[in-house]
Structures are given as structure tokens and as C-alpha cells.
C-alpha positions, 0 to 999 in steps of 0.5 A, a space after each residue: 893424722 890431721 892434727 899431726 902438724 899441730 902436735 909437731 908444732 907444740 913439740 917444737 915450741 916446748 923444746 925451744 922453751 926448755 932451751 930458754 926461748 920463751 917469747 914464741 908462739 904457734 901459728 895454725 897449722 904449722 909455723 913457730 913465730 917470734 914477734 910475728 916473724 917466722 922461726 920454724 915451719 913443720 911439714 907433714 907429708 903422708 903417703 898411703 891409704 885411708 883405711 891402711 898403713 901410711 908412711 909419714 915424714 915430719 919435716 921441721 925447718 928451723 932458722 938456726 943461724 941465717 945471715 941477713 943476705 941469705 934472708 933477702 929473698 924470703 917473702 915473709 918476716 923471719 928471724 933466726 934462733 941465734 938472734 933470738 937467743 943471743 948466743 950460739 946454739 949447737 945445731 946437732 944438740 938441737 937436732 937430737 933434742 927435737 928428734 927425741 921429742 918428736 919420736 916421743 910425741 909420735 908414740 903419745 899421738 898414736 894413743 891419744 891423737 891431738 887431744 893430749 896437745 890441745 891445752 899446749 897448742 892453745 897456750 901457744 896460739 898467739 892469734 886467737 881473737 885476732 882479725 885474720 885473712 885465710 887465703 884458699 887459692 884465689 879466695 880470701 876470707 876475712 874473719 876472727 880466729 876463733 881457735 882451733 877445734 879438737 880435730 885440728 881444724 881452724 875455727 874462723 868467725 865469718 859474718 857472725 858464724 863459726 866455720 872450720 877450715 883444715 890444713 892443706 887448704 889454706 894459709 893464715 895471714 894476720 890483716 894489717 892493723 888488726 888488734 886482739 878483740 
């Protein structure tokens, strides 16, 4: 299930694209961004045993309509969907579209895992080639975002060597004043 949050991110990005929102990107492992500001986040919670059945909950938090005052306490740049779209969005219709798309994706994911979603993920991955910082607890690792591996791990070029990092361990942030390389 390691790639489930990435597959879910692709699903959210594609539902938003179908509704007319084209200027968005994915940030590994679980954020949807517009102009570098967080629009949505995906959280996958898994309970069970490695060799047996598991229960999985996929949570999608999407900023639909957020008054400026409500966002004052958020510690990162954010944006809401209605501001981006320039129109009112039906919360119920969007929730239904997302739910149906996620259920369909779960069926696809159970058969092919992440491989079905990698081409789309790479299309939405706006961070590839950028200098980034990976935060692991107290440790900060700087490197060049070298894409996402087929197992869903982040590939980060550090000191000329590509290392792999897995979700749940890290937070990805763009370094100040970085440009694509």
C-alpha cells in the first residue's frame, strides 16, 4: 500500500482537471498545489498486519472555500478551490466525484498497484529537478528532486548519489531561491 497516497493524489488531480482546474501540481507524497500553495492533502491510514487483511482509510482534505481570516493560523501558503476556479463549487457534487473516482482507483490499484498511476504522477510532479529540502525529524537533507520511483519512494540526488525516501518518514520543502535544474 506504499503508493496508495500517490495514486490517490493522481485521482484528486485528475478530478480537478476534469472540472476545469489545469494549473495544479502534486508534491510528494500527498499534497495538491496551485502556484506553490496547498489546495489539498491526502492522508492514508492503514491498520492491520503485513501478511493479512488491512483496513485502509483515505482522507482527502480540500480547501473548497476558505475566508482569509480562517487561514491566518495555517503555517504554510494555501489557496482554496473557489478562488482558483473563480466560481462557486458544489461541495456535494465535488465530494461525490472524488468518492466515485477513489473507489474506481482502489479497484485499479488492487490489481496493478502504483504502476498504472506513475505516468500521470510524473505529469503532475512539478518538483522534479528542483533543489529541495527533505526534513526527517531534526535532520534536514538537501538535494535535487530526482522524481518518484515505481515503488512510490522519493528519489533525491544528494552529493551526486540518488537516495530513496519513503512516505511517513519525511516532509518535502522547496529551498528558498531554487530554480529548476
